[in-house]
C-alpha angles and dihedrals in degrees: 000000000000121000120235092259092050091050091052091047090054092048089050088066090068109019127056119216122333092120094165092055092046091051092050095052092042091056091047091052094045090050088062090060091046091050092051089062094056129092118275092249094054094036092063092052096056115083127185118265103239119219137220116203113202121193145103121286118281099029097110108269096133094037092056093055094042094050090045092057092044090051093064098025090242124164104267136176133175117214134180115233090211091063092069129080135198116268108275095039126096111259143061118329120223093248088070089076089064091049089051090050091051089051091052091048092051090053091052095048093043092051090049092051092046091054089057096050100029095099092050092047091047090063090063092043093052091050092052093049097043090049087061099035100045096064089049092053090046091053091052089060105035091157092061118085119237098248133157088257091055092050093046091051091049094052091044091053091046092051090049090055096244091136097047093108095047116112117235138171108243132180109236137166114271103232116213119232117263111254111190124187133173121239124214092274093051095256117145115242122197108209092197092056094046094055094036112189094011090084097038113107123210121283112276134211107232134181114239143137120277090245092055091045090055091055095048096043091045089056090049094049093046090050089055092050098043121087104224093199092056091045092050093046093052091043092053090049091050092048092050098044104029106020121127122197118192111201108197127193092023089151089067091068091043097057114109113259114257101172142012095268095081100051094134099054098097089038090058089053090052090050093049091049098074091045091055093040092052128276142156120262125188115224131173088255096051143284116320122203110207098198096106102033112119113234120199114186125191139185143150092240091196092136103023127034133218088257088065089069115093109272094243091056092046088055091056091058101055095163114072119178126183114211120215125245114249123249137185096285091049091051091051090054092045090054095052116018111052120084089237096044113161091237090056090048093055092044090056093043094052092042085072088064094046096261115138103203124196128181119205123214093248090053091051089049093053094045090052090048092051091049092052093047094049093048090050096047098043137009114337105234096162120214091354086078088070090061089053093053098041092048091052092043094054098035097110093042092050092047096050098039119107135169087233091067123087119256111290125192114214123186117200105207133159096274089051091053092045091050095045093046100035094108092055106028090093099032097040092210104169096140092111091068101041114092 
């Protein structure tokens, strides 16, 4: 298990600044490991300290939670508080976030189990495919005798993937269409799963590539080998003990009501409260207890404040961290330091079309300056402003690039930025690129 400093160092690879928020989530994650080492009696008494991240859009709130979950391969979902409605209104109920978390946990556990049995299952898959493919290859060369050398060459070519694009007829399971309904409590019901084989059609012979057949048959064989009860049991345990739910836009249900259109805002808070406090939610994989799930809420809180939340809900988020607005120096770091920096992304994208893109330091400086000015003069959308500027800056290059063209080296320097942005530097008209 990573220490708090190691967690922060890993987050630093993707997120610039926001040290207070990183420290808060690192401590929350480390406390899970500490709790796991305690006795069962004490372990049940210790609940996670949920966190509220306050700050304008585009400063890294969602990215911090997402990278945190990815770091430890924990079940993670991001939900929008505005998607939920109070019980009695048409829409998603708050318990659906727990069902989504259970779904995410099952995928993680299932993928882990598949990795363990994949090699064994692949033996059966290869036999099924070669039983179909070998006669076809033999028919293509009727003049050649079926010798050991012929068979060895066939299996060598198959193992090397030389037949992956060949079309074959393969017998596969005919999957029924998913039919989802909502019960009275808002839970999603899959009719196909309830009635099991009643909705399963016969196996069908379908035409597909060898590569696609490997994928489908591998899924079938793994399903046969996996024990769904053990997978579900482990998934429920992971969701309860390691799950992270990121509730975005929580300030939108905290804002004071100004008209009759938002009648369910406070009701949604009351419905979220028992989930955060600790309750029992029925899912199709089993019962999930929410007592030890870590909840991270986030919002801009530029209209409402945390104090506008109902007091009981405030008490369930004892850690409140305010994230800093981003300035020119932050934008320069965002453009150059993270592993997934937007400049690196565009360099790799355009490299596909034989464009060797280079950004100079003075160009980065001007782009960061423009981003800061635009955020100050209009709506502050944080680091997302950089995507607006870079997309506009490289619009002509992206449009004209083609993998049929010879390699072209393009240097983005300050004069290039000034020339490309001259018609908007003074007007700051980026609205075309803001969704």
